DRENDO-1510 file (C-alpha; in Angstrom, 1 decimal, always signed):
<recs>
REC; n; res; u; v; w
REC; 1; MET; -19.9; -54.2; +90.1 .
REC; 2; LYS; -23.5; -53.6; +90.7 .
REC; 3; LYS; -23.7; -52.7; +87.2 .
REC; 4; PHE; -21.8; -55.9; +85.8 .
REC; 5; ILE; -23.7; -57.7; +88.2 .
REC; 6; GLY; -27.2; -56.6; +86.1 .
REC; 7; LEU; -25.4; -57.0; +82.3 .
REC; 8; ALA; -24.4; -60.6; +83.3 .
REC; 9; GLU; -28.2; -61.3; +84.9 .
REC; 10; ARG; -29.7; -59.9; +81.4 .
REC; 11; ALA; -27.1; -62.0; +79.4 .
REC; 12; PHE; -28.0; -64.8; +81.0 .
REC; 13; ARG; -31.5; -64.4; +80.9 .
REC; 14; HIS; -32.0; -63.5; +77.2 .
REC; 15; GLY; -28.9; -65.4; +75.9 .
REC; 16; ILE; -29.9; -68.7; +77.9 .
REC; 17; VAL; -33.2; -68.5; +80.1 .
REC; 18; TYR; -35.4; -67.1; +76.9 .
REC; 19; PRO; -34.0; -69.3; +74.5 .
REC; 20; LEU; -34.1; -72.3; +76.5 .
REC; 21; PHE; -37.9; -71.6; +77.5 .
REC; 22; ARG; -39.1; -70.5; +74.1 .
REC; 23; LEU; -37.7; -74.7; +73.1 .
REC; 24; ILE; -39.8; -76.0; +75.6 .
REC; 25; LEU; -42.9; -74.7; +76.1 .
REC; 26; ASN; -45.5; -75.1; +73.6 .
REC; 27; ASN; -47.7; -71.8; +73.7 .
REC; 28; PRO; -49.8; -71.6; +70.2 .
REC; 29; VAL; -50.7; -67.8; +69.6 .
REC; 30; SER; -54.3; -66.6; +69.6 .
REC; 31; ASN; -55.9; -63.7; +70.4 .
REC; 32; ARG; -59.6; -64.7; +69.6 .
REC; 33; PRO; -61.7; -64.4; +72.7 .
REC; 34; LEU; -62.9; -67.5; +74.9 .
REC; 35; GLU; -66.2; -68.4; +75.5 .
REC; 36; LEU; -66.6; -68.3; +79.2 .
REC; 37; GLN; -69.5; -70.7; +79.3 .
REC; 38; LYS; -67.6; -73.7; +77.9 .
REC; 39; ILE; -64.3; -73.2; +80.5 .
REC; 40; ARG; -64.6; -75.5; +83.5 .
REC; 41; LYS; -61.9; -74.1; +85.9 .
REC; 42; LEU; -59.8; -71.2; +86.1 .
REC; 43; LEU; -56.9; -70.2; +87.8 .
REC; 44; ILE; -56.0; -66.3; +88.4 .
REC; 45; LEU; -52.2; -65.3; +89.3 .
REC; 46; ARG; -52.7; -62.5; +92.4 .
REC; 47; TYR; -49.9; -63.2; +94.6 .
REC; 48; ASP; -48.1; -59.4; +94.9 .
REC; 49; ARG; -49.3; -56.8; +97.0 .
REC; 50; ILE; -52.1; -56.3; +99.5 .
REC; 51; GLY; -54.1; -53.6; +97.4 .
REC; 52; ASP; -53.6; -55.7; +94.2 .
REC; 53; LEU; -55.6; -58.5; +95.5 .
REC; 54; ILE; -58.6; -56.1; +97.1 .
REC; 55; VAL; -58.7; -54.4; +93.5 .
REC; 56; THR; -59.4; -57.7; +91.7 .
REC; 57; THR; -62.2; -58.7; +94.2 .
REC; 58; PRO; -65.0; -57.5; +91.7 .
REC; 59; ILE; -63.4; -59.8; +88.9 .
REC; 60; PHE; -63.9; -63.0; +90.8 .
REC; 61; ARG; -67.3; -61.6; +91.4 .
REC; 62; LEU; -68.7; -60.8; +87.6 .
REC; 63; LEU; -66.6; -63.6; +86.4 .
REC; 64; LYS; -69.2; -65.7; +88.5 .
REC; 65; LYS; -72.6; -63.7; +87.8 .
REC; 66; ALA; -71.5; -64.7; +83.8 .
REC; 67; HIS; -70.9; -67.9; +84.5 .
REC; 68; PRO; -72.0; -69.8; +88.0 .
REC; 69; HIS; -70.6; -72.7; +87.7 .
REC; 70; LEU; -67.1; -71.9; +87.2 .
REC; 71; HIS; -64.6; -72.9; +89.4 .
REC; 72; ILE; -62.4; -70.3; +90.1 .
REC; 73; GLY; -58.7; -70.5; +91.6 .
REC; 74; VAL; -56.5; -67.7; +92.8 .
REC; 75; VAL; -52.7; -68.2; +93.3 .
REC; 76; THR; -51.3; -65.8; +96.5 .
REC; 77; SER; -49.2; -65.0; +99.1 .
REC; 78; ALA; -49.4; -66.6; +102.4 .
REC; 79; LEU; -50.0; -62.8; +103.8 .
REC; 80; ASN; -52.5; -61.8; +101.6 .
REC; 81; ALA; -54.7; -65.5; +101.8 .
REC; 82; GLY; -56.8; -64.5; +104.6 .
REC; 83; LEU; -58.5; -61.8; +102.9 .
REC; 84; ILE; -60.2; -64.3; +100.4 .
REC; 85; LYS; -60.5; -67.2; +102.8 .
REC; 86; ASP; -64.2; -66.7; +102.9 .
REC; 87; ASN; -64.8; -65.2; +99.4 .
REC; 88; PRO; -67.6; -66.8; +98.0 .
REC; 89; ASN; -66.7; -66.6; +94.8 .
REC; 90; VAL; -63.3; -68.2; +95.2 .
REC; 91; ASP; -63.1; -71.8; +95.1 .
REC; 92; ALA; -59.7; -72.6; +95.6 .
REC; 93; VAL; -56.7; -70.4; +97.3 .
REC; 94; TYR; -52.9; -71.6; +96.7 .
REC; 95; ILE; -50.2; -69.9; +98.6 .
REC; 96; LEU; -47.5; -69.1; +97.2 .
REC; 97; HIS; -44.8; -70.6; +100.0 .
REC; 98; ALA; -41.0; -68.7; +100.5 .
REC; 99; ASN; -40.1; -72.6; +101.3 .
REC; 100; TRP; -39.5; -74.7; +98.2 .
REC; 101; PHE; -40.9; -78.0; +99.2 .
REC; 102; SER; -44.6; -75.9; +100.0 .
REC; 103; LEU; -44.2; -73.8; +97.4 .
REC; 104; TRP; -44.1; -77.3; +94.9 .
REC; 105; LYS; -46.8; -79.0; +97.1 .
REC; 106; GLU; -48.9; -76.3; +96.4 .
REC; 107; ILE; -48.1; -76.2; +92.5 .
REC; 108; ARG; -48.5; -80.0; +92.4 .
REC; 109; ARG; -52.3; -79.5; +94.3 .
REC; 110; ALA; -53.1; -76.6; +91.5 .
REC; 111; ARG; -51.7; -78.5; +88.4 .
REC; 112; GLY; -54.3; -81.5; +90.1 .
REC; 113; GLU; -57.3; -79.2; +89.3 .
REC; 114; ARG; -56.4; -79.2; +85.2 .
REC; 115; TYR; -57.0; -75.7; +84.9 .
REC; 116; ASP; -58.3; -74.6; +81.5 .
REC; 117; VAL; -57.5; -71.0; +81.7 .
REC; 118; VAL; -54.9; -68.9; +83.6 .
REC; 119; LEU; -54.7; -65.6; +84.0 .
REC; 120; ASN; -51.7; -63.3; +85.1 .
REC; 121; PHE; -52.6; -60.3; +87.1 .
REC; 122; ILE; -48.8; -59.9; +87.8 .
REC; 123; PHE; -47.8; -56.9; +86.2 .
REC; 124; ASN; -44.3; -56.2; +86.8 .
REC; 125; ARG; -43.1; -59.6; +87.1 .
REC; 126; THR; -43.9; -61.6; +84.0 .
REC; 127; THR; -41.3; -64.1; +84.0 .
REC; 128; SER; -42.4; -65.6; +87.2 .
REC; 129; GLY; -46.4; -65.7; +86.5 .
REC; 130; GLY; -45.5; -67.0; +83.0 .
REC; 131; ILE; -43.2; -69.9; +84.6 .
REC; 132; LEU; -45.9; -70.4; +87.2 .
REC; 133; ALA; -48.9; -70.5; +84.6 .
REC; 134; ASN; -47.0; -73.2; +82.8 .
REC; 135; LEU; -46.0; -75.2; +85.4 .
REC; 136; ILE; -49.6; -75.5; +86.8 .
REC; 137; ALA; -51.6; -75.5; +83.3 .
REC; 138; PRO; -49.1; -77.1; +80.8 .
REC; 139; ASP; -52.0; -77.8; +78.4 .
REC; 140; GLY; -54.0; -74.3; +79.5 .
REC; 141; PHE; -54.8; -71.2; +78.0 .
REC; 142; LYS; -52.7; -68.6; +79.1 .
REC; 143; VAL; -53.2; -65.2; +79.2 .
REC; 144; GLY; -50.3; -62.3; +80.3 .
REC; 145; GLN; -49.6; -58.8; +79.3 .
REC; 146; GLY; -46.0; -57.3; +78.6 .
REC; 147; ASP; -43.6; -56.7; +76.2 .
REC; 148; PRO; -43.6; -58.9; +72.9 .
REC; 149; LYS; -40.5; -61.3; +73.9 .
REC; 150; TYR; -42.8; -62.7; +76.7 .
REC; 151; GLN; -45.0; -64.3; +74.1 .
REC; 152; PHE; -43.9; -67.7; +74.8 .
REC; 153; TYR; -45.0; -68.0; +77.5 .
REC; 154; PHE; -48.2; -67.4; +77.0 .
REC; 155; ASN; -51.4; -68.3; +74.3 .
REC; 156; TRP; -52.5; -64.7; +74.4 .
REC; 157; LEU; -50.1; -61.6; +75.2 .
REC; 158; LEU; -51.6; -58.6; +75.7 .
REC; 159; ALA; -50.7; -54.7; +75.1 .
REC; 160; LEU; -52.4; -52.8; +78.1 .
REC; 161; GLU; -52.9; -49.0; +78.2 .
REC; 162; ARG; -52.5; -47.9; +81.7 .
REC; 163; SER; -52.2; -44.1; +81.2 .
REC; 164; GLY; -55.3; -43.0; +82.9 .
REC; 165; SER; -57.6; -45.8; +84.4 .
REC; 166; HIS; -57.8; -47.2; +87.6 .
REC; 167; MET; -56.3; -50.8; +88.5 .
REC; 168; ALA; -59.5; -52.2; +88.6 .
REC; 169; GLU; -60.9; -50.8; +85.0 .
REC; 170; THR; -57.7; -52.3; +83.7 .
REC; 171; LEU; -58.6; -55.9; +84.9 .
REC; 172; SER; -62.0; -55.2; +84.1 .
REC; 173; SER; -60.8; -54.4; +80.5 .
REC; 174; ILE; -59.0; -57.4; +80.2 .
REC; 175; VAL; -61.0; -59.9; +81.0 .
REC; 176; ARG; -64.1; -58.7; +78.7 .
REC; 177; GLU; -61.4; -58.7; +76.3 .
REC; 178; VAL; -60.7; -62.4; +76.5 .
REC; 179; PHE; -64.0; -63.9; +77.3 .
REC; 180; ASN; -66.1; -60.9; +75.4 .
REC; 181; LEU; -67.7; -60.1; +78.4 .
REC; 182; SER; -69.9; -56.5; +78.6 .
REC; 183; TRP; -70.5; -55.1; +82.6 .
REC; 184; ASP; -70.7; -51.6; +83.7 .
REC; 185; ASP; -67.8; -50.4; +85.6 .
REC; 186; LYS; -70.1; -49.4; +88.1 .
REC; 187; GLU; -70.2; -52.7; +89.1 .
REC; 188; LEU; -66.8; -52.7; +90.1 .
REC; 189; ASP; -67.4; -52.7; +94.1 .
REC; 190; PHE; -64.2; -53.9; +96.2 .
REC; 191; GLU; -65.6; -56.8; +98.4 .
REC; 192; ILE; -63.3; -58.4; +101.7 .
REC; 193; VAL; -65.6; -60.7; +103.3 .
REC; 194; VAL; -65.0; -60.4; +106.9 .
REC; 195; ASP; -65.4; -63.4; +109.6 .
REC; 196; GLU; -67.1; -62.9; +113.0 .
REC; 197; GLU; -64.1; -64.0; +114.9 .
REC; 198; SER; -62.5; -60.7; +113.6 .
REC; 199; ARG; -65.7; -58.7; +113.8 .
REC; 200; ASN; -65.9; -59.7; +117.4 .
REC; 201; SER; -61.8; -59.4; +118.1 .
REC; 202; VAL; -62.0; -55.8; +117.1 .
REC; 203; ASP; -65.5; -55.0; +118.6 .
REC; 204; ARG; -64.0; -55.9; +122.1 .
REC; 205; PHE; -60.9; -53.5; +121.4 .
REC; 206; LEU; -63.6; -50.7; +120.9 .
REC; 207; GLN; -65.4; -51.5; +123.8 .
REC; 208; ARG; -62.8; -51.5; +126.2 .
REC; 209; HIS; -61.7; -47.8; +125.2 .
REC; 210; ALA; -65.2; -46.7; +124.9 .
REC; 211; ILE; -65.4; -46.6; +121.4 .
REC; 212; ALA; -67.8; -46.9; +118.7 .
REC; 213; ARG; -68.1; -47.8; +115.2 .
REC; 214; ARG; -69.9; -45.5; +112.4 .
REC; 215; GLY; -73.7; -45.3; +113.0 .
REC; 216; THR; -73.6; -46.4; +116.7 .
REC; 217; GLU; -71.9; -43.3; +118.2 .
REC; 218; VAL; -74.4; -42.1; +120.2 .
REC; 219; LYS; -75.8; -45.1; +122.0 .
REC; 220; ARG; -72.1; -46.5; +122.6 .
REC; 221; GLY; -69.4; -44.0; +122.3 .
REC; 222; PHE; -67.5; -41.6; +120.2 .
REC; 223; GLY; -67.0; -43.0; +116.8 .
REC; 224; TYR; -63.3; -43.0; +115.7 .
REC; 225; VAL; -60.9; -41.8; +112.9 .
REC; 226; VAL; -58.4; -44.3; +111.7 .
REC; 227; PHE; -55.2; -43.0; +110.9 .
REC; 228; ASN; -52.1; -45.5; +109.5 .
REC; 229; LEU; -48.4; -44.3; +109.7 .
REC; 230; SER; -47.3; -46.4; +107.5 .
REC; 231; ALA; -46.5; -46.6; +104.0 .
REC; 232; THR; -44.5; -49.4; +101.9 .
REC; 233; ASP; -42.3; -47.1; +99.7 .
REC; 234; LEU; -40.2; -44.2; +100.6 .
REC; 235; VAL; -41.5; -41.5; +98.8 .
REC; 236; ARG; -45.0; -42.3; +100.4 .
REC; 237; ARG; -44.2; -42.4; +104.1 .
REC; 238; ILE; -44.7; -39.7; +106.3 .
REC; 239; SER; -42.0; -38.7; +108.9 .
REC; 240; ALA; -42.0; -39.3; +111.9 .
REC; 241; ARG; -42.8; -35.4; +113.2 .
REC; 242; GLN; -45.8; -35.4; +110.8 .
REC; 243; ALA; -47.1; -38.6; +112.0 .
REC; 244; GLU; -46.8; -36.7; +115.6 .
REC; 245; ASP; -48.0; -33.7; +114.9 .
REC; 246; LEU; -51.2; -34.4; +113.1 .
REC; 247; ALA; -51.9; -37.5; +115.7 .
REC; 248; ARG; -51.6; -35.2; +118.6 .
REC; 249; SER; -53.8; -32.7; +116.7 .
REC; 250; LEU; -56.2; -35.3; +116.1 .
REC; 251; ALA; -55.9; -36.5; +120.0 .
REC; 252; GLY; -57.3; -32.7; +120.6 .
REC; 253; GLU; -60.2; -32.9; +119.1 .
REC; 254; LYS; -63.3; -34.3; +121.7 .
REC; 255; SER; -65.7; -35.1; +119.0 .
REC; 256; PHE; -64.2; -38.5; +118.1 .
REC; 257; ARG; -61.4; -40.7; +119.3 .
REC; 258; THR; -58.4; -41.2; +117.0 .
REC; 259; ILE; -56.8; -45.3; +116.4 .
REC; 260; LEU; -53.3; -45.5; +114.9 .
REC; 261; ILE; -52.4; -48.3; +112.8 .
REC; 262; TYR; -48.9; -49.1; +111.8 .
REC; 263; ALA; -47.3; -51.8; +109.6 .
REC; 264; PRO; -45.8; -54.9; +111.2 .
REC; 265; GLY; -41.9; -54.1; +112.0 .
REC; 266; ASP; -42.2; -50.2; +110.9 .
REC; 267; GLU; -39.9; -49.7; +114.3 .
REC; 268; GLU; -40.2; -45.8; +113.4 .
REC; 269; MET; -44.0; -45.3; +113.4 .
REC; 270; TRP; -44.1; -48.2; +116.6 .
REC; 271; LYS; -41.7; -45.2; +118.2 .
REC; 272; VAL; -43.8; -42.7; +117.8 .
REC; 273; ALA; -47.6; -44.6; +118.5 .
REC; 274; THR; -45.3; -45.5; +121.6 .
REC; 275; ASN; -45.0; -41.5; +122.4 .
REC; 276; LEU; -48.5; -41.0; +122.2 .
REC; 277; ALA; -49.5; -43.7; +124.3 .
REC; 278; ASP; -50.3; -41.2; +127.1 .
REC; 279; THR; -52.8; -39.3; +125.2 .
REC; 280; SER; -56.3; -40.5; +126.3 .
REC; 281; GLU; -57.9; -39.6; +122.9 .
REC; 282; CYS; -55.6; -41.9; +120.8 .
REC; 283; VAL; -55.4; -45.3; +121.1 .
REC; 284; SER; -52.8; -48.1; +119.0 .
REC; 285; PHE; -54.3; -51.1; +117.0 .
REC; 286; PRO; -53.7; -53.7; +118.1 .
REC; 287; GLU; -52.4; -53.1; +122.0 .
REC; 288; THR; -50.4; -56.0; +121.7 .
REC; 289; GLY; -49.0; -58.0; +119.0 .
REC; 290; THR; -50.2; -58.1; +115.2 .
REC; 291; ALA; -53.8; -57.5; +113.9 .
REC; 292; SER; -54.8; -59.6; +110.8 .
REC; 293; LEU; -55.6; -58.5; +107.6 .
REC; 294; LEU; -59.8; -58.8; +108.3 .
REC; 295; GLU; -59.0; -57.8; +111.4 .
REC; 296; ILE; -58.2; -54.3; +110.0 .
REC; 297; ALA; -60.8; -54.5; +107.3 .
REC; 298; SER; -63.4; -55.0; +110.4 .
REC; 299; LEU; -61.7; -51.3; +112.0 .
REC; 300; VAL; -61.6; -49.6; +108.8 .
REC; 301; GLU; -65.6; -50.9; +108.2 .
REC; 302; GLY; -66.4; -49.0; +111.7 .
REC; 303; ALA; -64.4; -45.8; +111.0 .
REC; 304; LEU; -65.9; -42.4; +110.4 .
REC; 305; CYS; -63.1; -42.0; +107.8 .
REC; 306; VAL; -59.1; -42.8; +107.6 .
REC; 307; ILE; -56.3; -40.7; +107.4 .
REC; 308; THR; -53.4; -42.5; +105.2 .
REC; 309; PRO; -50.1; -42.4; +103.1 .
REC; 310; ASP; -50.6; -46.0; +101.6 .
REC; 311; THR; -52.5; -47.2; +99.3 .
REC; 312; ALA; -53.2; -50.7; +100.8 .
REC; 313; ILE; -55.5; -49.0; +103.2 .
REC; 314; VAL; -57.0; -47.0; +100.5 .
REC; 315; HIS; -58.3; -50.0; +99.2 .
REC; 316; PHE; -59.6; -51.3; +102.3 .
REC; 317; ALA; -61.7; -48.2; +102.9 .
REC; 318; SER; -62.9; -48.5; +99.5 .
REC; 319; ALA; -63.8; -51.7; +100.0 .
REC; 320; MET; -65.5; -50.7; +103.4 .
REC; 321; LYS; -67.3; -47.6; +102.1 .
REC; 322; THR; -65.6; -45.5; +105.0 .
REC; 323; PRO; -64.3; -42.1; +103.7 .
REC; 324; ILE; -60.7; -41.7; +103.0 .
REC; 325; LEU; -58.0; -38.7; +103.7 .
REC; 326; GLY; -54.9; -39.9; +101.1 .
REC; 327; LEU; -51.9; -38.2; +101.4 .
REC; 328; PHE; -50.5; -38.8; +97.8 .
REC; 329; THR; -47.3; -37.9; +95.7 .
REC; 330; PRO; -46.9; -37.0; +91.9 .
REC; 331; LEU; -43.3; -38.8; +92.1 .
REC; 332; GLN; -45.5; -42.1; +91.6 .
REC; 333; GLY; -48.5; -42.8; +89.4 .
REC; 334; ILE; -51.7; -42.1; +91.4 .
REC; 335; HIS; -54.6; -42.8; +88.9 .
REC; 336; GLU; -54.2; -46.5; +89.4 .
REC; 337; TRP; -54.2; -46.7; +92.9 .
REC; 338; LEU; -56.9; -43.8; +93.4 .
REC; 339; PRO; -59.6; -44.6; +96.6 .
REC; 340; TYR; -62.5; -45.9; +94.0 .
REC; 341; LYS; -66.3; -45.4; +94.6 .
REC; 342; VAL; -65.9; -43.6; +98.2 .
REC; 343; ARG; -65.9; -40.5; +99.3 .
REC; 344; HIS; -62.2; -39.0; +99.6 .
REC; 345; GLU; -60.1; -35.9; +99.3 .
REC; 346; LEU; -56.4; -36.2; +98.4 .
REC; 347; VAL; -53.5; -34.2; +99.9 .
REC; 348; THR; -50.7; -34.0; +96.9 .
REC; 349; ALA; -47.1; -33.3; +97.8 .
REC; 350; ASP; -45.5; -30.9; +95.5 .
REC; 351; ALA; -44.2; -31.8; +92.1 .
REC; 352; ARG; -41.0; -33.8; +92.2 .
REC; 353; GLN; -41.5; -34.8; +96.5 .
REC; 354; PRO; -42.5; -37.3; +98.3 .
REC; 355; VAL; -45.4; -37.4; +100.8 .
REC; 356; ALA; -42.9; -35.9; +103.7 .
REC; 357; SER; -42.6; -32.5; +102.2 .
REC; 358; ILE; -46.3; -31.8; +102.8 .
REC; 359; PRO; -45.9; -28.8; +105.5 .
REC; 360; LEU; -47.3; -29.8; +108.6 .
REC; 361; GLU; -50.0; -27.1; +108.7 .
REC; 362; VAL; -51.5; -28.3; +105.1 .
REC; 363; LEU; -51.7; -31.9; +107.3 .
REC; 364; ARG; -53.7; -30.4; +110.1 .
REC; 365; LYS; -55.9; -28.1; +108.6 .
REC; 366; ARG; -57.0; -30.9; +105.3 .
REC; 367; ALA; -57.3; -33.2; +108.0 .
REC; 368; LYS; -59.6; -31.5; +110.5 .
REC; 369; ASP; -61.7; -30.3; +107.7 .
REC; 370; PHE; -62.2; -33.1; +106.4 .
REC; 371; ILE; -63.0; -35.2; +109.5 .
REC; 372; GLN; -65.5; -32.6; +110.0 .
REC; 373; SER; -67.4; -33.5; +106.7 .
REC; 374; VAL; -67.9; -36.7; +107.8 .
REC; 375; LEU; -69.0; -36.6; +111.1 .
REC; 376; PRO; -72.5; -37.3; +111.7 .
REC; 377; SER; -74.9; -34.5; +112.4 .
REC; 378; GLU; -76.3; -33.9; +115.8 .
REC; 379; ASN; -79.8; -33.7; +114.5 .
</recs>
């Protein structure tokens, strides 16, 4: 039945949806670079995962640097919007609501700005990005990437080579090609602007536990390591046994404290954290409720290092220049989502094996060695 539904959906898209959109949409094909200085307003579609938005932040900054008067709008998810609400290089944020009424209000608000150019940075949902770009900017110049069958959604459809570059570098290459710009990839630093309320919230938590941010350990308490227990993809997830074993190993160290974080709704890892509640050197953040993304960013910013199987936390740490011990698997593409421009080491599972297969003794040893390498000198 599942196979039949998939075939029916494909037939519907190719037999009805695509031909209909080809008739309705009017997007003359062009692959000539645009002159950025002549563009008033630019919209970027970036409503996928948390890490995808973080790796896009240098693009906002470099576009503003090239054209300070350019108005930059970003379409993002409700979850991720807080990450760029105070970004000085973003002029407008539009939320892709799940509610149709709220979504249409946001589309109309964006449409009212009359964007000259739309860049679709949604790589795996070309149809949704194409439809959204045309609804918001029917007369604008629309740039996408993907299979030639999607050309009708865009004026310029790029074919990307993604086999060896980090995602930040791929996005940079798109913008450079479209606007004929030049800059060095050394400028591709991620950026998260943490507001005072979020920073103060984290500071109060740290003070309650006599824990100090990186660089202030001697004056205010012990430094800390952030251990993220959760991962979105099944092949990246660590097992409950790995999580508890490594956390208890870290808690046994007396030169730092360990702070556990896990995704909202991750009941398995919530249970692990609860089991560790009696471990005096190991605490969970937040203590109650759910932390905001900016609070997570602030917590990561002050850490000696982070240990994580999830690439979203990798990107938080890359943005905050916090050393990373990443737990990876060859079952998923690694190069696009590696730690970027920050000190790091990787613990990688064997070929065709998930992160959960990494032996406990390997995790303990690699974590201990890495943390020792980042601990501040006593001198």
